N, C-alpha and C positions, 0 to 999 in steps of 0.2 A: 400135855403137849398136843393132843387132837385140840384142845381151845384154842392155841396159837396157830394150827394150822388152819381151821377154821375162819380164824379171824384173820389172817392174813389173806386166805382165797377172797373174804367177805372185801378188805379193802383194795385186793387188785381189781377183782371185777367191778366196784364203786368205781375205782379211775376209769377204767377200760369204759363201762357204758357213758360217762361223764363226756369221755373223748368222742365216742359214737355220737352223741346227742351235740356235741359242738361242732362237730363235723356236717352232721345233718343241718345243722343252720348255716353253716356255711355256704352247702350247697343250693340250699333254699333260696338265700340271698342272691347268689350268683345266676341261680335261674330265673329270679324277677327280676334283674338286671338285663340278661338275657332277651326275655318277653319283651322288656319294653323299647329294646334296641330293634328287635324284630318287628316292634309295633311301628316304630318311627321310620324303618327300613321300607316296610308295606305303604306306609303311607306316602312317601318319596316318589315310589314307584308308582302309585297310583295318582300322583301330583304332574307327574313327567307325562303318563299317558301312551306313547310313544315305545311300544314293546320293542321295537327293532334299532333304537337308540342306543349307542355303547355305554352312556350312564345307567341306562336300566339294566341292562345287561351285566354290569360291574355290581349295581346293587341288588340284582338277583342272586348272583354268586356269593356276595358277602351275606345273605339271608339264607341263601342253604349249607352255608357253612354254619353259620350260627345255630340254624336250626337241627343240623347233625351233633353239635355241641351240644345243646340241649336234650337231646335223646341218650347223650353218653354221659350228661350227668343225670338224667331219672335214671338211667339201669345203674350208675353208681349208687344213688342213694335209695335205691329199693335193696341193692344188696345190702347196705349199711342198715338200713332200716329191719333185715332179717336179722343180722346180725345183732344187731340191739335188742330185738326181740329175745333172740334165744341167750343172749347177754343176762337179762333180764330176769329171765326164768332161771337161768344157773345164780342169780344173785339171791332170788328167792329160797333157793334151794340151801345156799349158802347163810343164809340167815336162820333157817332151819336146823341146821347144824350146830351154829353157834348158840341158837336157844337151847338145843339139847345138851351139849357140852356144859352150858351154864348151869342146868338145872342138873346135871348128874354129878357136877363137881360141889353143888351145894345140898344135895340131899344127904340126907343120914340114915341109915338103916342102925334101929337102935333095937334089939333086942327082937329081930325077926320082924318087927313091922317098917313098913314104907312109908 
């Protein structure tokens, strides 16, 4: 019974780790796209040059929105990375528990010798 519990725990944790890694990859891609867009906006603002023009103000507002979104994604990614690290540590513990259950299931005590 302990073997099944340890095995199920390992399967659940493996799926959780994979899910977190996938989400972190997605956030990284989103951040990369945001960085590219922010760079383009910065270039457009620089090309216009007139900081008082409505077009520049509109571009600066959009850039500020994207920078805020980038910060939110960064915080979300850091939270997920912390969860991932904790899950990986828990997964190592599950691996050890599973190995111990397998070893105890297949070790025999014959005549007092182990």
